[in-house]
N, CA, C, O and CB atoms as a CASP TS submission, in Angstrom:
PFRMAT TS
TARGET T0000
AUTHOR 0000-0000-0000
METHOD Language model
MODEL 1
PARENT N/A
ATOM      1  N   MET     1      49.095 -58.287 130.266  1.00  0.00           N
ATOM      2  CA  MET     1      50.447 -57.818 130.212  1.00  0.00           C
ATOM      3  C   MET     1      51.009 -57.774 131.621  1.00  0.00           C
ATOM      4  O   MET     1      50.389 -57.234 132.538  1.00  0.00           O
ATOM      5  CB  MET     1      50.525 -56.447 129.538  1.00  0.00           C
ATOM      6  N   THR     2      52.160 -58.335 131.775  1.00  0.00           N
ATOM      7  CA  THR     2      52.813 -58.336 133.104  1.00  0.00           C
ATOM      8  C   THR     2      53.405 -56.957 133.348  1.00  0.00           C
ATOM      9  O   THR     2      53.585 -56.179 132.411  1.00  0.00           O
ATOM     10  CB  THR     2      53.933 -59.448 133.202  1.00  0.00           C
ATOM     11  N   PRO     3      53.707 -56.654 134.603  1.00  0.00           N
ATOM     12  CA  PRO     3      54.367 -55.355 134.886  1.00  0.00           C
ATOM     13  C   PRO     3      55.689 -55.209 134.151  1.00  0.00           C
ATOM     14  O   PRO     3      56.038 -54.115 133.708  1.00  0.00           O
ATOM     15  CB  PRO     3      54.608 -55.197 136.388  1.00  0.00           C
ATOM     16  N   GLU     4      56.413 -56.288 134.021  1.00  0.00           N
ATOM     17  CA  GLU     4      57.704 -56.204 133.284  1.00  0.00           C
ATOM     18  C   GLU     4      57.483 -55.940 131.797  1.00  0.00           C
ATOM     19  O   GLU     4      58.220 -55.158 131.197  1.00  0.00           O
ATOM     20  CB  GLU     4      58.517 -57.512 133.460  1.00  0.00           C
ATOM     21  N   GLN     5      56.478 -56.579 131.191  1.00  0.00           N
ATOM     22  CA  GLN     5      56.140 -56.331 129.802  1.00  0.00           C
ATOM     23  C   GLN     5      55.681 -54.885 129.587  1.00  0.00           C
ATOM     24  O   GLN     5      56.043 -54.249 128.597  1.00  0.00           O
ATOM     25  CB  GLN     5      55.056 -57.301 129.349  1.00  0.00           C
ATOM     26  N   GLU     6      54.896 -54.389 130.510  1.00  0.00           N
ATOM     27  CA  GLU     6      54.427 -53.004 130.417  1.00  0.00           C
ATOM     28  C   GLU     6      55.611 -52.045 130.510  1.00  0.00           C
ATOM     29  O   GLU     6      55.690 -51.085 129.742  1.00  0.00           O
ATOM     30  CB  GLU     6      53.393 -52.696 131.532  1.00  0.00           C
ATOM     31  N   LYS     7      56.520 -52.291 131.430  1.00  0.00           N
ATOM     32  CA  LYS     7      57.715 -51.452 131.553  1.00  0.00           C
ATOM     33  C   LYS     7      58.518 -51.457 130.273  1.00  0.00           C
ATOM     34  O   LYS     7      58.968 -50.405 129.819  1.00  0.00           O
ATOM     35  CB  LYS     7      58.586 -51.922 132.712  1.00  0.00           C
ATOM     36  N   THR     8      58.708 -52.643 129.674  1.00  0.00           N
ATOM     37  CA  THR     8      59.449 -52.751 128.436  1.00  0.00           C
ATOM     38  C   THR     8      58.753 -52.024 127.314  1.00  0.00           C
ATOM     39  O   THR     8      59.396 -51.358 126.502  1.00  0.00           O
ATOM     40  CB  THR     8      59.651 -54.192 128.070  1.00  0.00           C
ATOM     41  N   PHE     9      57.423 -52.149 127.265  1.00  0.00           N
ATOM     42  CA  PHE     9      56.650 -51.437 126.251  1.00  0.00           C
ATOM     43  C   PHE     9      56.875 -49.946 126.328  1.00  0.00           C
ATOM     44  O   PHE     9      57.205 -49.320 125.320  1.00  0.00           O
ATOM     45  CB  PHE     9      55.176 -51.740 126.399  1.00  0.00           C
ATOM     46  N   TRP    10      56.703 -49.352 127.514  1.00  0.00           N
ATOM     47  CA  TRP    10      56.844 -47.916 127.673  1.00  0.00           C
ATOM     48  C   TRP    10      58.271 -47.440 127.409  1.00  0.00           C
ATOM     49  O   TRP    10      58.467 -46.333 126.909  1.00  0.00           O
ATOM     50  CB  TRP    10      56.417 -47.511 129.061  1.00  0.00           C
ATOM     51  N   GLU    11      59.253 -48.250 127.735  1.00  0.00           N
ATOM     52  CA  GLU    11      60.639 -47.881 127.415  1.00  0.00           C
ATOM     53  C   GLU    11      60.848 -47.812 125.920  1.00  0.00           C
ATOM     54  O   GLU    11      61.444 -46.859 125.418  1.00  0.00           O
ATOM     55  CB  GLU    11      61.621 -48.877 128.030  1.00  0.00           C
ATOM     56  N   LYS    12      60.362 -48.815 125.201  1.00  0.00           N
ATOM     57  CA  LYS    12      60.500 -48.820 123.730  1.00  0.00           C
ATOM     58  C   LYS    12      59.702 -47.701 123.109  1.00  0.00           C
ATOM     59  O   LYS    12      60.166 -47.055 122.169  1.00  0.00           O
ATOM     60  CB  LYS    12      60.049 -50.161 123.141  1.00  0.00           C
ATOM     61  N   PHE    13      58.501 -47.460 123.621  1.00  0.00           N
ATOM     62  CA  PHE    13      57.652 -46.405 123.090  1.00  0.00           C
ATOM     63  C   PHE    13      58.346 -45.029 123.274  1.00  0.00           C
ATOM     64  O   PHE    13      58.374 -44.222 122.344  1.00  0.00           O
ATOM     65  CB  PHE    13      56.254 -46.427 123.799  1.00  0.00           C
ATOM     66  N   ALA    14      58.890 -44.776 124.445  1.00  0.00           N
ATOM     67  CA  ALA    14      59.585 -43.520 124.719  1.00  0.00           C
ATOM     68  C   ALA    14      60.808 -43.363 123.792  1.00  0.00           C
ATOM     69  O   ALA    14      61.096 -42.262 123.325  1.00  0.00           O
ATOM     70  CB  ALA    14      60.023 -43.462 126.207  1.00  0.00           C
ATOM     71  N   ALA    15      61.506 -44.448 123.536  1.00  0.00           N
ATOM     72  CA  ALA    15      62.680 -44.388 122.659  1.00  0.00           C
ATOM     73  C   ALA    15      62.256 -44.063 121.219  1.00  0.00           C
ATOM     74  O   ALA    15      62.919 -43.281 120.537  1.00  0.00           O
ATOM     75  CB  ALA    15      63.461 -45.731 122.702  1.00  0.00           C
ATOM     76  N   GLU    16      61.158 -44.661 120.763  1.00  0.00           N
ATOM     77  CA  GLU    16      60.683 -44.359 119.408  1.00  0.00           C
ATOM     78  C   GLU    16      60.209 -42.924 119.285  1.00  0.00           C
ATOM     79  O   GLU    16      60.453 -42.281 118.265  1.00  0.00           O
ATOM     80  CB  GLU    16      59.558 -45.304 119.019  1.00  0.00           C
ATOM     81  N   LEU    17      59.543 -42.414 120.297  1.00  0.00           N
ATOM     82  CA  LEU    17      59.105 -41.014 120.270  1.00  0.00           C
ATOM     83  C   LEU    17      60.295 -40.065 120.225  1.00  0.00           C
ATOM     84  O   LEU    17      60.268 -39.053 119.525  1.00  0.00           O
ATOM     85  CB  LEU    17      58.234 -40.701 121.492  1.00  0.00           C
ATOM     86  N   ALA    18      61.318 -40.395 120.963  1.00  0.00           N
ATOM     87  CA  ALA    18      62.507 -39.516 120.986  1.00  0.00           C
ATOM     88  C   ALA    18      63.183 -39.463 119.620  1.00  0.00           C
ATOM     89  O   ALA    18      63.871 -38.489 119.313  1.00  0.00           O
ATOM     90  CB  ALA    18      63.518 -40.002 122.048  1.00  0.00           C
ATOM     91  N   ASN    19      63.000 -40.493 118.795  1.00  0.00           N
ATOM     92  CA  ASN    19      63.635 -40.539 117.453  1.00  0.00           C
ATOM     93  C   ASN    19      62.661 -40.278 116.335  1.00  0.00           C
ATOM     94  O   ASN    19      62.985 -40.532 115.175  1.00  0.00           O
ATOM     95  CB  ASN    19      64.289 -41.882 117.225  1.00  0.00           C
ATOM     96  N   ASP    20      61.474 -39.777 116.639  1.00  0.00           N
ATOM     97  CA  ASP    20      60.446 -39.514 115.625  1.00  0.00           C
ATOM     98  C   ASP    20      60.894 -38.374 114.730  1.00  0.00           C
ATOM     99  O   ASP    20      61.227 -37.291 115.210  1.00  0.00           O
ATOM    100  CB  ASP    20      59.084 -39.181 116.285  1.00  0.00           C
ATOM    101  N   ASP    21      60.900 -38.622 113.424  1.00  0.00           N
ATOM    102  CA  ASP    21      61.276 -37.587 112.477  1.00  0.00           C
ATOM    103  C   ASP    21      60.068 -37.012 111.734  1.00  0.00           C
ATOM    104  O   ASP    21      60.230 -36.192 110.831  1.00  0.00           O
ATOM    105  CB  ASP    21      62.276 -38.139 111.487  1.00  0.00           C
ATOM    106  N   GLY    22      58.861 -37.437 112.107  1.00  0.00           N
ATOM    107  CA  GLY    22      57.678 -36.929 111.464  1.00  0.00           C
ATOM    108  C   GLY    22      57.304 -37.570 110.149  1.00  0.00           C
ATOM    109  O   GLY    22      56.323 -37.169 109.524  1.00  0.00           O
ATOM    110  N   SER    23      58.071 -38.565 109.714  1.00  0.00           N
ATOM    111  CA  SER    23      57.828 -39.145 108.377  1.00  0.00           C
ATOM    112  C   SER    23      56.455 -39.839 108.321  1.00  0.00           C
ATOM    113  O   SER    23      55.767 -39.741 107.305  1.00  0.00           O
ATOM    114  CB  SER    23      58.954 -40.162 108.014  1.00  0.00           C
ATOM    115  N   ALA    24      56.057 -40.518 109.367  1.00  0.00           N
ATOM    116  CA  ALA    24      54.750 -41.204 109.333  1.00  0.00           C
ATOM    117  C   ALA    24      53.637 -40.182 109.216  1.00  0.00           C
ATOM    118  O   ALA    24      52.684 -40.416 108.473  1.00  0.00           O
ATOM    119  CB  ALA    24      54.543 -42.079 110.601  1.00  0.00           C
ATOM    120  N   ALA    25      53.712 -39.061 109.914  1.00  0.00           N
ATOM    121  CA  ALA    25      52.703 -38.031 109.816  1.00  0.00           C
ATOM    122  C   ALA    25      52.676 -37.431 108.404  1.00  0.00           C
ATOM    123  O   ALA    25      51.598 -37.205 107.855  1.00  0.00           O
ATOM    124  CB  ALA    25      52.958 -36.941 110.860  1.00  0.00           C
ATOM    125  N   ARG    26      53.830 -37.176 107.820  1.00  0.00           N
ATOM    126  CA  ARG    26      53.876 -36.622 106.456  1.00  0.00           C
ATOM    127  C   ARG    26      53.287 -37.615 105.465  1.00  0.00           C
ATOM    128  O   ARG    26      52.581 -37.210 104.542  1.00  0.00           O
ATOM    129  CB  ARG    26      55.328 -36.265 106.053  1.00  0.00           C
ATOM    130  N   GLU    27      53.556 -38.889 105.631  1.00  0.00           N
ATOM    131  CA  GLU    27      52.983 -39.903 104.718  1.00  0.00           C
ATOM    132  C   GLU    27      51.481 -39.956 104.845  1.00  0.00           C
ATOM    133  O   GLU    27      50.779 -40.107 103.845  1.00  0.00           O
ATOM    134  CB  GLU    27      53.574 -41.292 105.000  1.00  0.00           C
ATOM    135  N   HIS    28      50.967 -39.832 106.078  1.00  0.00           N
ATOM    136  CA  HIS    28      49.536 -39.866 106.313  1.00  0.00           C
ATOM    137  C   HIS    28      48.875 -38.660 105.648  1.00  0.00           C
ATOM    138  O   HIS    28      47.828 -38.801 105.016  1.00  0.00           O
ATOM    139  CB  HIS    28      49.233 -39.894 107.825  1.00  0.00           C
ATOM    140  N   LEU    29      49.468 -37.487 105.783  1.00  0.00           N
ATOM    141  CA  LEU    29      48.938 -36.275 105.115  1.00  0.00           C
ATOM    142  C   LEU    29      48.991 -36.416 103.594  1.00  0.00           C
ATOM    143  O   LEU    29      48.044 -36.049 102.898  1.00  0.00           O
ATOM    144  CB  LEU    29      49.738 -35.021 105.552  1.00  0.00           C
ATOM    145  N   GLN    30      50.101 -36.947 103.085  1.00  0.00           N
ATOM    146  CA  GLN    30      50.250 -37.087 101.629  1.00  0.00           C
ATOM    147  C   GLN    30      49.241 -38.090 101.067  1.00  0.00           C
ATOM    148  O   GLN    30      48.872 -38.010  99.895  1.00  0.00           O
ATOM    149  CB  GLN    30      51.686 -37.529 101.275  1.00  0.00           C
ATOM    150  N   ALA    31      48.796 -39.032 101.899  1.00  0.00           N
ATOM    151  CA  ALA    31      47.767 -39.998 101.498  1.00  0.00           C
ATOM    152  C   ALA    31      46.382 -39.387 101.545  1.00  0.00           C
ATOM    153  O   ALA    31      45.407 -40.032 101.160  1.00  0.00           O
ATOM    154  CB  ALA    31      47.814 -41.229 102.391  1.00  0.00           C
ATOM    155  N   GLY    32      46.280 -38.135 102.017  1.00  0.00           N
ATOM    156  CA  GLY    32      44.984 -37.466 102.039  1.00  0.00           C
ATOM    157  C   GLY    32      44.232 -37.515 103.343  1.00  0.00           C
ATOM    158  O   GLY    32      43.042 -37.202 103.383  1.00  0.00           O
ATOM    159  N   PHE    33      44.901 -37.902 104.416  1.00  0.00           N
ATOM    160  CA  PHE    33      44.236 -38.059 105.691  1.00  0.00           C
ATOM    161  C   PHE    33      44.745 -36.989 106.692  1.00  0.00           C
ATOM    162  O   PHE    33      45.912 -36.599 106.640  1.00  0.00           O
ATOM    163  CB  PHE    33      44.469 -39.492 106.243  1.00  0.00           C
ATOM    164  N   PRO    34      43.864 -36.521 107.599  1.00  0.00           N
ATOM    165  CA  PRO    34      44.326 -35.583 108.610  1.00  0.00           C
ATOM    166  C   PRO    34      45.152 -36.263 109.688  1.00  0.00           C
ATOM    167  O   PRO    34      45.080 -37.478 109.870  1.00  0.00           O
ATOM    168  CB  PRO    34      43.152 -34.879 109.236  1.00  0.00           C
ATOM    169  N   ILE    35      45.938 -35.465 110.400  1.00  0.00           N
ATOM    170  CA  ILE    35      46.680 -35.958 111.549  1.00  0.00           C
ATOM    171  C   ILE    35      46.249 -35.167 112.780  1.00  0.00           C
ATOM    172  O   ILE    35      45.687 -34.077 112.665  1.00  0.00           O
ATOM    173  CB  ILE    35      48.218 -35.844 111.317  1.00  0.00           C
ATOM    174  N   TYR    36      46.509 -35.710 113.922  1.00  0.00           N
ATOM    175  CA  TYR    36      46.196 -35.074 115.204  1.00  0.00           C
ATOM    176  C   TYR    36      47.504 -34.871 115.970  1.00  0.00           C
ATOM    177  O   TYR    36      48.300 -35.798 116.117  1.00  0.00           O
ATOM    178  CB  TYR    36      45.179 -35.939 116.039  1.00  0.00           C
ATOM    179  N   ILE    37      47.712 -33.655 116.451  1.00  0.00           N
ATOM    180  CA  ILE    37      48.953 -33.358 117.176  1.00  0.00           C
ATOM    181  C   ILE    37      48.659 -32.504 118.402  1.00  0.00           C
ATOM    182  O   ILE    37      47.592 -31.904 118.528  1.00  0.00           O
ATOM    183  CB  ILE    37      49.965 -32.642 116.256  1.00  0.00           C
ATOM    184  N   ARG    38      49.625 -32.468 119.285  1.00  0.00           N
ATOM    185  CA  ARG    38      49.600 -31.541 120.437  1.00  0.00           C
ATOM    186  C   ARG    38      50.946 -30.803 120.406  1.00  0.00           C
ATOM    187  O   ARG    38      51.993 -31.391 120.133  1.00  0.00           O
ATOM    188  CB  ARG    38      49.370 -32.317 121.846  1.00  0.00           C
ATOM    189  N   THR    39      50.882 -29.505 120.694  1.00  0.00           N
ATOM    190  CA  THR    39      52.093 -28.705 120.836  1.00  0.00           C
ATOM    191  C   THR    39      52.016 -28.069 122.222  1.00  0.00           C
ATOM    192  O   THR    39      51.046 -28.243 122.960  1.00  0.00           O
ATOM    193  CB  THR    39      52.229 -27.609 119.681  1.00  0.00           C
ATOM    194  N   ASP    40      53.083 -27.319 122.549  1.00  0.00           N
ATOM    195  CA  ASP    40      53.085 -26.614 123.830  1.00  0.00           C
ATOM    196  C   ASP    40      51.962 -25.575 123.904  1.00  0.00           C
ATOM    197  O   ASP    40      51.522 -25.212 124.995  1.00  0.00           O
ATOM    198  CB  ASP    40      54.437 -25.938 124.055  1.00  0.00           C
ATOM    199  N   GLU    41      51.500 -25.099 122.743  1.00  0.00           N
ATOM    200  CA  GLU    41      50.446 -24.099 122.690  1.00  0.00           C
ATOM    201  C   GLU    41      49.033 -24.677 122.659  1.00  0.00           C
ATOM    202  O   GLU    41      48.060 -23.939 122.817  1.00  0.00           O
ATOM    203  CB  GLU    41      50.647 -23.245 121.498  1.00  0.00           C
ATOM    204  N   THR    42      48.913 -25.995 122.457  1.00  0.00           N
ATOM    205  CA  THR    42      47.595 -26.610 122.383  1.00  0.00           C
ATOM    206  C   THR    42      46.924 -26.542 123.735  1.00  0.00           C
ATOM    207  O   THR    42      47.522 -26.956 124.729  1.00  0.00           O
ATOM    208  CB  THR    42      47.691 -28.064 121.903  1.00  0.00           C
ATOM    209  N   PRO    43      45.682 -26.027 123.817  1.00  0.00           N
ATOM    210  CA  PRO    43      44.989 -25.970 125.115  1.00  0.00           C
ATOM    211  C   PRO    43      44.799 -27.363 125.726  1.00  0.00           C
ATOM    212  O   PRO    43      44.689 -28.361 125.012  1.00  0.00           O
ATOM    213  CB  PRO    43      43.624 -25.286 124.954  1.00  0.00           C
ATOM    214  N   LYS    44      44.763 -27.405 127.031  1.00  0.00           N
ATOM    215  CA  LYS    44      44.552 -28.637 127.755  1.00  0.00           C
ATOM    216  C   LYS    44      43.205 -29.243 127.322  1.00  0.00           C
ATOM    217  O   LYS    44      42.241 -28.519 127.070  1.00  0.00           O
ATOM    218  CB  LYS    44      44.594 -28.388 129.294  1.00  0.00           C
ATOM    219  N   ASN    45      43.158 -30.550 127.242  1.00  0.00           N
ATOM    220  CA  ASN    45      41.939 -31.315 126.886  1.00  0.00           C
ATOM    221  C   ASN    45      41.531 -31.088 125.423  1.00  0.00           C
ATOM    222  O   ASN    45      40.366 -31.283 125.074  1.00  0.00           O
ATOM    223  CB  ASN    45      40.768 -30.919 127.818  1.00  0.00           C
ATOM    224  N   ALA    46      42.462 -30.685 124.577  1.00  0.00           N
ATOM    225  CA  ALA    46      42.161 -30.510 123.145  1.00  0.00           C
ATOM    226  C   ALA    46      43.348 -30.986 122.320  1.00  0.00           C
ATOM    227  O   ALA    46      44.451 -31.150 122.841  1.00  0.00           O
ATOM    228  CB  ALA    46      41.829 -29.019 122.816  1.00  0.00           C
ATOM    229  N   VAL    47      43.114 -31.207 121.029  1.00  0.00           N
ATOM    230  CA  VAL    47      44.166 -31.563 120.092  1.00  0.00           C
ATOM    231  C   VAL    47      43.992 -30.779 118.820  1.00  0.00           C
ATOM    232  O   VAL    47      42.891 -30.326 118.506  1.00  0.00           O
ATOM    233  CB  VAL    47      44.167 -33.063 119.804  1.00  0.00           C
ATOM    234  N   GLU    48      45.063 -30.618 118.093  1.00  0.00           N
ATOM    235  CA  GLU    48      44.989 -29.927 116.773  1.00  0.00           C
ATOM    236  C   GLU    48      44.799 -31.006 115.720  1.00  0.00           C
ATOM    237  O   GLU    48      45.514 -32.008 115.688  1.00  0.00           O
ATOM    238  CB  GLU    48      46.304 -29.053 116.470  1.00  0.00           C
ATOM    239  N   LYS    49      43.822 -30.776 114.865  1.00  0.00           N
ATOM    240  CA  LYS    49      43.550 -31.656 113.711  1.00  0.00           C
ATOM    241  C   LYS    49      44.045 -30.901 112.494  1.00  0.00           C
ATOM    242  O   LYS    49      43.502 -29.852 112.146  1.00  0.00           O
ATOM    243  CB  LYS    49      41.996 -32.039 113.579  1.00  0.00           C
ATOM    244  N   ARG    50      45.083 -31.432 111.837  1.00  0.00           N
ATOM    245  CA  ARG    50      45.679 -30.780 110.654  1.00  0.00           C
ATOM    246  C   ARG    50      45.346 -31.588 109.406  1.00  0.00           C
ATOM    247  O   ARG    50      45.533 -32.804 109.355  1.00  0.00           O
ATOM    248  CB  ARG    50      47.229 -30.634 110.812  1.00  0.00           C
ATOM    249  N   PHE    51      44.851 -30.876 108.411  1.00  0.00           N
ATOM    250  CA  PHE    51      44.410 -31.491 107.162  1.00  0.00           C
ATOM    251  C   PHE    51      45.469 -31.366 106.093  1.00  0.00           C
ATOM    252  O   PHE    51      46.320 -30.480 106.178  1.00  0.00           O
ATOM    253  CB  PHE    51      43.112 -30.863 106.683  1.00  0.00           C
ATOM    254  N   PRO    52      45.445 -32.246 105.064  1.00  0.00           N
ATOM    255  CA  PRO    52      46.421 -32.182 103.984  1.00  0.00           C
ATOM    256  C   PRO    52      46.502 -30.835 103.260  1.00  0.00           C
ATOM    257  O   PRO    52      47.564 -30.450 102.772  1.00  0.00           O
ATOM    258  CB  PRO    52      46.113 -33.235 102.999  1.00  0.00           C
ATOM    259  N   ASP    53      45.360 -30.115 103.192  1.00  0.00           N
ATOM    260  CA  ASP    53      45.358 -28.834 102.475  1.00  0.00           C
ATOM    261  C   ASP    53      45.833 -27.646 103.348  1.00  0.00           C
ATOM    262  O   ASP    53      45.810 -26.500 102.900  1.00  0.00           O
ATOM    263  CB  ASP    53      43.952 -28.551 101.952  1.00  0.00           C
ATOM    264  N   GLY    54      46.263 -27.932 104.601  1.00  0.00           N
ATOM    265  CA  GLY    54      46.796 -26.918 105.465  1.00  0.00           C
ATOM    266  C   GLY    54      45.795 -26.381 106.509  1.00  0.00           C
ATOM    267  O   GLY    54      46.179 -25.675 107.442  1.00  0.00           O
ATOM    268  N   ARG    55      44.516 -26.726 106.336  1.00  0.00           N
ATOM    269  CA  ARG    55      43.524 -26.289 107.334  1.00  0.00           C
ATOM    270  C   ARG    55      43.855 -26.926 108.670  1.00  0.00           C
ATOM    271  O   ARG    55      44.403 -28.026 108.751  1.00  0.00           O
ATOM    272  CB  ARG    55      42.071 -26.660 106.895  1.00  0.00           C
ATOM    273  N   CYS    56      43.494 -26.177 109.738  1.00  0.00           N
ATOM    274  CA  CYS    56      43.696 -26.709 111.113  1.00  0.00           C
ATOM    275  C   CYS    56      42.467 -26.429 111.932  1.00  0.00           C
ATOM    276  O   CYS    56      41.825 -25.390 111.777  1.00  0.00           O
ATOM    277  CB  CYS    56      44.953 -26.081 111.800  1.00  0.00           C
ATOM    278  N   GLN    57      42.141 -27.353 112.803  1.00  0.00           N
ATOM    279  CA  GLN    57      41.032 -27.206 113.707  1.00  0.00           C
ATOM    280  C   GLN    57      41.477 -27.596 115.114  1.00  0.00           C
ATOM    281  O   GLN    57      42.391 -28.401 115.286  1.00  0.00           O
ATOM    282  CB  GLN    57      39.836 -28.053 113.247  1.00  0.00           C
ATOM    283  N   LEU    58      40.833 -27.027 116.093  1.00  0.00           N
ATOM    284  CA  LEU    58      40.994 -27.493 117.466  1.00  0.00           C
ATOM    285  C   LEU    58      39.811 -28.387 117.765  1.00  0.00           C
ATOM    286  O   LEU    58      38.664 -27.978 117.583  1.00  0.00           O
ATOM    287  CB  LEU    58      41.090 -26.299 118.488  1.00  0.00           C
ATOM    288  N   VAL    59      40.066 -29.592 118.218  1.00  0.00           N
ATOM    289  CA  VAL    59      38.997 -30.557 118.523  1.00  0.00           C
ATOM    290  C   VAL    59      39.245 -31.182 119.884  1.00  0.00           C
ATOM    291  O   VAL    59      40.352 -31.130 120.419  1.00  0.00           O
ATOM    292  CB  VAL    59      38.910 -31.659 117.432  1.00  0.00           C
ATOM    293  N   LYS    60      38.204 -31.765 120.427  1.00  0.00           N
ATOM    294  CA  LYS    60      38.358 -32.539 121.646  1.00  0.00           C
ATOM    295  C   LYS    60      37.671 -33.887 121.414  1.00  0.00           C
ATOM    296  O   LYS    60      36.843 -34.029 120.514  1.00  0.00           O
ATOM    297  CB  LYS    60      37.755 -31.783 122.894  1.00  0.00           C
ATOM    298  N   TRP    61      38.019 -34.842 122.216  1.00  0.00           N
ATOM    299  CA  TRP    61      37.470 -36.181 122.131  1.00  0.00           C
ATOM    300  C   TRP    61      36.824 -36.553 123.473  1.00  0.00           C
ATOM    301  O   TRP    61      37.306 -36.165 124.537  1.00  0.00           O
ATOM    302  CB  TRP    61      38.574 -37.202 121.742  1.00  0.00           C
ATOM    303  N   ASP    62      35.739 -37.302 123.397  1.00  0.00           N
ATOM    304  CA  ASP    62      35.157 -37.901 124.593  1.00  0.00           C
ATOM    305  C   ASP    62      34.519 -39.223 124.162  1.00  0.00           C
ATOM    306  O   ASP    62      34.723 -39.680 123.038  1.00  0.00           O
ATOM    307  CB  ASP    62      34.100 -36.936 125.279  1.00  0.00           C
ATOM    308  N   LEU    63      33.769 -39.813 125.037  1.00  0.00           N
ATOM    309  CA  LEU    63      33.149 -41.113 124.708  1.00  0.00           C
ATOM    310  C   LEU    63      32.197 -41.074 123.553  1.00  0.00           C
ATOM    311  O   LEU    63      31.877 -42.112 122.974  1.00  0.00           O
ATOM    312  CB  LEU    63      32.430 -41.638 125.882  1.00  0.00           C
ATOM    313  N   ASN    64      31.721 -39.861 123.195  1.00  0.00           N
ATOM    314  CA  ASN    64      30.802 -39.725 122.062  1.00  0.00           C
ATOM    315  C   ASN    64      31.526 -39.392 120.763  1.00  0.00           C
ATOM    316  O   ASN    64      30.887 -39.198 119.729  1.00  0.00           O
ATOM    317  CB  ASN    64      29.772 -38.654 122.357  1.00  0.00           C
ATOM    318  N   GLY    65      32.855 -39.325 120.811  1.00  0.00           N
ATOM    319  CA  GLY    65      33.656 -39.088 119.610  1.00  0.00           C
ATOM    320  C   GLY    65      34.336 -37.750 119.570  1.00  0.00           C
ATOM    321  O   GLY    65      34.621 -37.156 120.609  1.00  0.00           O
ATOM    322  N   GLU    66      34.597 -37.273 118.371  1.00  0.00           N
ATOM    323  CA  GLU    66      35.310 -36.026 118.150  1.00  0.00           C
ATOM    324  C   GLU    66      34.331 -34.845 118.111  1.00  0.00           C
ATOM    325  O   GLU    66      33.232 -34.946 117.564  1.00  0.00           O
ATOM    326  CB  GLU    66      36.121 -36.098 116.844  1.00  0.00           C
ATOM    327  N   HIS    67      34.766 -33.702 118.717  1.00  0.00           N
ATOM    328  CA  HIS    67      33.952 -32.507 118.754  1.00  0.00           C
ATOM    329  C   HIS    67      34.786 -31.328 118.289  1.00  0.00           C
ATOM    330  O   HIS    67      35.860 -31.058 118.827  1.00  0.00           O
ATOM    331  CB  HIS    67      33.388 -32.263 120.165  1.00  0.00           C
ATOM    332  N   PHE    68      34.271 -30.620 117.269  1.00  0.00           N
ATOM    333  CA  PHE    68      34.922 -29.432 116.759  1.00  0.00           C
ATOM    334  C   PHE    68      34.826 -28.306 117.771  1.00  0.00           C
ATOM    335  O   PHE    68      33.761 -28.051 118.333  1.00  0.00           O
ATOM    336  CB  PHE    68      34.309 -29.011 115.429  1.00  0.00           C
ATOM    337  N   LEU    69      35.974 -27.617 118.006  1.00  0.00           N
ATOM    338  CA  LEU    69      35.973 -26.462 118.922  1.00  0.00           C
ATOM    339  C   LEU    69      36.096 -25.159 118.163  1.00  0.00           C
ATOM    340  O   LEU    69      35.303 -24.242 118.377  1.00  0.00           O
ATOM    341  CB  LEU    69      37.113 -26.575 119.937  1.00  0.00           C
ATOM    342  N   CYS    70      37.104 -25.058 117.251  1.00  0.00           N
ATOM    343  CA  CYS    70      37.281 -23.835 116.495  1.00  0.00           C
ATOM    344  C   CYS    70      38.296 -24.087 115.383  1.00  0.00           C
ATOM    345  O   CYS    70      39.013 -25.087 115.386  1.00  0.00           O
ATOM    346  CB  CYS    70      37.735 -22.671 117.416  1.00  0.00           C
ATOM    347  N   HIS    71      38.336 -23.146 114.426  1.00  0.00           N
ATOM    348  CA  HIS    71      39.345 -23.161 113.376  1.00  0.00           C
ATOM    349  C   HIS    71      40.626 -22.512 113.906  1.00  0.00           C
ATOM    350  O   HIS    71      40.573 -21.594 114.725  1.00  0.00           O
ATOM    351  CB  HIS    71      38.833 -22.425 112.101  1.00  0.00           C
ATOM    352  N   LEU    72      41.755 -22.990 113.440  1.00  0.00           N
ATOM    353  CA  LEU    72      43.059 -22.415 113.782  1.00  0.00           C
ATOM    354  C   LEU    72      43.669 -21.841 112.515  1.00  0.00           C
ATOM    355  O   LEU    72      43.201 -22.143 111.417  1.00  0.00           O
ATOM    356  CB  LEU    72      44.009 -23.484 114.430  1.00  0.00           C
ATOM    357  N   PRO    73      44.713 -21.012 112.645  1.00  0.00           N
ATOM    358  CA  PRO    73      45.378 -20.515 111.452  1.00  0.00           C
ATOM    359  C   PRO    73      45.846 -21.661 110.557  1.00  0.00           C
ATOM    360  O   PRO    73      46.274 -22.709 111.040  1.00  0.00           O
ATOM    361  CB  PRO    73      46.559 -19.635 111.838  1.00  0.00           C
ATOM    362  N   THR    74      45.757 -21.444 109.261  1.00  0.00           N
ATOM    363  CA  THR    74      46.169 -22.459 108.293  1.00  0.00           C
ATOM    364  C   THR    74      47.691 -22.608 108.319  1.00  0.00           C
ATOM    365  O   THR    74      48.426 -21.633 108.474  1.00  0.00           O
ATOM    366  CB  THR    74      45.681 -22.090 106.865  1.00  0.00           C
ATOM    367  N   THR    75      48.148 -23.872 108.162  1.00  0.00           N
ATOM    368  CA  THR    75      49.581 -24.131 108.059  1.00  0.00           C
ATOM    369  C   THR    75      49.927 -24.403 106.607  1.00  0.00           C
ATOM    370  O   THR    75      49.049 -24.684 105.791  1.00  0.00           O
ATOM    371  CB  THR    75      50.005 -25.323 108.961  1.00  0.00           C
ATOM    372  N   ALA    76      51.183 -24.320 106.296  1.00  0.00           N
ATOM    373  CA  ALA    76      51.624 -24.649 104.936  1.00  0.00           C
ATOM    374  C   ALA    76      51.434 -26.144 104.700  1.00  0.00           C
ATOM    375  O   ALA    76      51.861 -26.958 105.519  1.00  0.00           O
ATOM    376  CB  ALA    76      53.117 -24.239 104.711  1.00  0.00           C
ATOM    377  N   PRO    77      50.792 -26.516 103.580  1.00  0.00           N
ATOM    378  CA  PRO    77      50.604 -27.961 103.299  1.00  0.00           C
ATOM    379  C   PRO    77      51.884 -28.681 102.970  1.00  0.00           C
ATOM    380  O   PRO    77      51.868 -29.886 102.717  1.00  0.00           O
ATOM    381  CB  PRO    77      49.645 -28.148 102.161  1.00  0.00           C
TER
END
């Protein structure tokens, strides 16, 4: 990828994020799969794993894969 292509990619990516309405995440949950998110409250070096049934976990990733850290309060499914 050339520097110009990379710049174009990141510009398009940022524009899509700015217009994200969450529909892809909702579809993924409705299909029975968990999603991974970060919020302002998510600790550094971790992500929230949200399941279709409302369960939430705090997990981290490294070269060996996903690692469970703790359970979080359940969200409305």
